[in-house]
C-alpha positions in Angstrom: 2.8 -135.4 -4.2 -0.4 -137.4 -4.8 -3.6 -135.3 -5.3 -6.6 -136.5 -3.3 -9.3 -135.1 -5.7 -8.6 -138.1 -8.0 -10.3 -140.6 -5.7 -13.4 -138.4 -5.6 -13.5 -138.0 -9.3 -13.2 -141.8 -9.7 -16.0 -142.4 -7.1 -18.4 -140.0 -8.7 -17.6 -141.2 -12.2 -18.2 -144.8 -11.3 -21.4 -143.9 -9.3 -22.7 -142.3 -12.5 -21.7 -145.3 -14.6 -19.2 -143.5 -16.8 -16.0 -145.0 -18.1 -12.9 -142.8 -18.1 -13.3 -142.4 -21.9 -16.9 -141.4 -21.6 -16.2 -138.8 -18.9 -13.3 -137.4 -21.0 -15.5 -137.1 -24.0 -18.3 -135.4 -22.0 -15.9 -132.7 -20.7 -13.7 -132.4 -23.7 -10.4 -133.7 -22.5 -8.3 -136.8 -23.3 -9.0 -140.0 -21.3 -5.3 -139.9 -20.3 -6.0 -136.7 -18.4 -8.9 -138.3 -16.6 -6.7 -141.3 -15.8 -3.9 -139.0 -14.5 -6.4 -137.1 -12.2 -7.7 -140.4 -10.8 -4.2 -141.7 -10.2 -3.4 -138.5 -8.3 -0.6 -137.7 -10.8 -2.1 -134.2 -11.4 -5.4 -132.4 -10.9 -7.9 -130.8 -13.1 -7.4 -127.1 -14.0 -9.8 -124.7 -12.4 -11.6 -124.0 -15.7 -12.5 -127.7 -16.1 -14.0 -128.0 -12.6 -17.3 -126.5 -13.6 -17.6 -129.1 -16.4 -16.7 -131.9 -14.1 -19.2 -130.8 -11.5 -22.0 -130.5 -14.1 -21.2 -133.7 -15.8 -20.9 -135.7 -12.6 -23.9 -133.9 -11.0 -22.0 -133.0 -7.9 -21.4 -129.7 -6.1 -18.0 -128.1 -6.1 -17.8 -128.6 -2.3 -18.4 -132.3 -2.8 -15.8 -132.7 -5.5 -13.2 -130.6 -3.7 -14.1 -131.9 -0.3 -14.6 -128.5 1.1 -17.5 -128.2 3.5 -18.9 -125.3 5.6 -19.3 -125.9 9.3 -22.9 -126.0 10.5 -22.4 -122.8 12.5 -21.4 -120.9 9.4 -25.0 -121.0 8.1 -28.0 -119.4 9.6 -31.2 -121.5 10.0 -32.8 -119.6 7.2 -29.8 -120.3 4.9 -30.1 -124.0 5.7 -33.8 -123.9 4.9 -33.2 -122.2 1.6 -30.5 -124.7 0.6 -32.7 -127.6 1.5 -35.6 -126.2 -0.4 -33.4 -125.6 -3.4 -32.1 -129.1 -3.4 -35.6 -130.5 -3.1 -37.0 -128.6 -6.1 -34.9 -129.7 -9.0 -37.3 -128.2 -11.5 -36.8 -124.7 -10.1 -33.0 -124.8 -9.7 -32.3 -123.5 -13.2 -34.6 -120.5 -12.6 -33.1 -119.8 -9.2 -29.5 -120.0 -10.7 -30.5 -117.5 -13.3 -32.0 -115.1 -10.8 -28.9 -115.3 -8.6 -26.6 -115.0 -11.6 -24.7 -118.2 -10.9 -25.4 -120.0 -14.2 
């Protein structure tokens, strides 16, 4: 079985200008693990996904390719999400208030 997350890891890594070795060092794994993920041989453990998302500056839904349907969010929830994304300088404070950091 070939895991599809590897292609997304490679895309985001390359978009950020990291080599496999650099990404591995940033998240504290061997470069062979990163290579195996990208080749679809295996996939990252759940505990490493947070580090991957932070390092690659992507949301878990982007990395895992899991997306909510538009009808699952209210108009207010969409507005809040868009405002959150637009105000990078406030994101850390909001994360702390919501207990997600």
